[in-house]
C-alpha positions as CSV (number, residue, x, y, z in Angstrom):
1,M,21.3,11.6,1.5
2,F,20.3,10.8,-2.3
3,S,18.8,13.5,-4.3
4,H,16.7,12.8,-7.4
5,S,17.5,9.2,-7.6
6,E,15.8,6.0,-7.0
7,L,17.2,2.8,-5.6
8,L,15.7,-0.7,-6.6
9,I,16.3,-3.5,-4.3
10,T,15.2,-7.1,-5.2
11,F,15.2,-9.5,-2.2
12,A,14.3,-13.3,-2.6
13,C,13.3,-14.5,0.8
14,F,11.1,-17.4,-0.3
15,G,8.1,-16.6,1.8
16,R,9.8,-14.7,4.5
17,S,8.9,-11.3,5.8
18,I,10.5,-8.1,4.9
19,E,10.7,-4.8,7.0
20,M,12.0,-1.6,5.7
21,K,12.0,1.9,6.2
22,V,13.3,4.7,4.0
23,G,15.2,7.8,5.3
24,D,13.6,10.6,7.3
25,S,13.9,14.2,6.1
26,H,16.1,16.5,8.4
27,Y,15.5,19.8,6.3
28,A,12.7,21.0,4.1
29,Y,12.9,18.1,1.8
30,P,10.0,15.5,1.7
31,G,10.4,12.1,3.5
32,G,11.5,9.2,1.0
33,N,8.9,7.4,-1.0
34,V,8.4,3.5,-0.8
35,K,6.9,1.1,-3.5
36,I,6.9,-2.4,-2.2
37,F,5.4,-5.5,-4.0
38,A,4.5,-8.7,-2.0
39,G,5.3,-12.0,-3.6
40,E,3.0,-13.7,-6.0
41,A,1.7,-17.1,-4.9
42,K,1.6,-20.6,-7.0
43,G,-1.2,-22.9,-6.9
44,A,-4.1,-22.4,-4.4
45,A,-2.1,-20.3,-2.2
46,F,-2.6,-16.5,-1.1
47,G,-0.5,-13.9,-2.7
48,G,1.7,-11.9,0.0
49,S,0.4,-9.1,2.0
50,V,1.6,-5.8,2.3
51,D,1.3,-3.4,5.5
52,I,2.4,0.3,4.8
53,A,2.2,3.4,6.8
54,A,2.8,6.9,5.4
55,G,5.2,9.1,7.1
56,D,3.8,11.7,9.7
57,G,4.0,15.4,9.3
58,T,5.3,16.1,12.9
59,S,6.0,19.8,12.8
60,D,3.3,22.5,13.6
61,R,2.8,22.9,9.8
62,G,3.6,19.2,8.8
63,R,1.2,17.3,6.6
64,G,1.1,13.4,6.6
65,G,2.1,11.4,3.4
66,S,-0.4,9.8,1.2
67,V,-0.7,6.1,0.6
68,S,-1.8,4.6,-2.8
69,V,-2.5,0.7,-2.7
70,T,-3.8,-1.9,-5.0
71,A,-5.0,-5.3,-3.7
72,G,-3.8,-8.5,-5.7
73,D,-5.6,-9.6,-8.8
74,A,-7.0,-13.1,-8.9
75,F,-6.5,-15.4,-12.0
76,G,-8.4,-18.4,-10.7
77,E,-10.9,-19.7,-13.0
78,G,-13.6,-20.6,-10.5
79,P,-16.1,-18.3,-8.5
80,F,-14.3,-18.7,-5.3
81,Y,-10.8,-17.2,-6.4
82,G,-11.7,-13.5,-5.8
83,G,-9.4,-10.4,-6.0
84,G,-7.5,-9.3,-3.0
85,D,-9.3,-7.1,-0.2
86,L,-8.3,-3.6,0.5
87,K,-8.1,-2.2,4.1
88,M,-7.6,1.4,4.5
89,N,-7.3,4.0,7.2
90,G,-7.2,7.8,6.4
91,G,-4.5,9.7,8.6
92,S,-5.8,12.0,11.6
93,A,-5.0,15.6,11.9
94,N,-4.6,17.9,15.0
95,G,-5.8,21.1,13.4
96,G,-6.8,20.2,9.8
97,I,-9.0,17.8,8.1
98,G,-8.5,14.0,8.7
99,G,-7.1,12.3,5.7
100,S,-9.5,11.2,2.8
101,I,-10.3,7.8,1.3
102,A,-11.0,7.3,-2.2
103,L,-12.3,3.9,-3.1
104,Q,-13.0,1.9,-6.3
105,S,-13.9,-1.9,-5.9
106,G,-12.5,-4.3,-8.0
107,A,-14.2,-5.5,-11.3
108,S,-15.2,-9.2,-12.1
109,T,-15.6,-10.3,-15.8
110,E,-18.4,-12.9,-14.5
111,K,-19.7,-11.5,-11.2
112,D,-20.4,-8.1,-9.8
113,S,-17.7,-5.7,-8.6
114,G,-16.5,-5.8,-5.1
115,A,-18.5,-4.3,-2.2
116,I,-17.6,-0.7,-0.5
117,G,-18.6,-0.2,2.7
118,K,-19.2,-3.6,4.0
């Protein structure tokens, strides 16, 4: 088990998928954190997608892990090249309050910001 350190792994997969999981905690330590960045796309292609699930708190006093996600920015010059969509689910709870969702839509220099609650 690594303590107070970070590990950076870079993969060059040329459009392939990557699935990875950080180690579980077996003591009173938090589970490992994960930061993942999907691949950028050149030309008129979409940038890579990211699917993430935070860790469950499985003990009788456990609390689920948080997720912080940012969808991809669009640098296209036309009105059809919008920023990436953000889809989220708050975590469920047995005895406590379900997980919250705080949203901020993406800004645009030429159009309205993205919609929330569509």
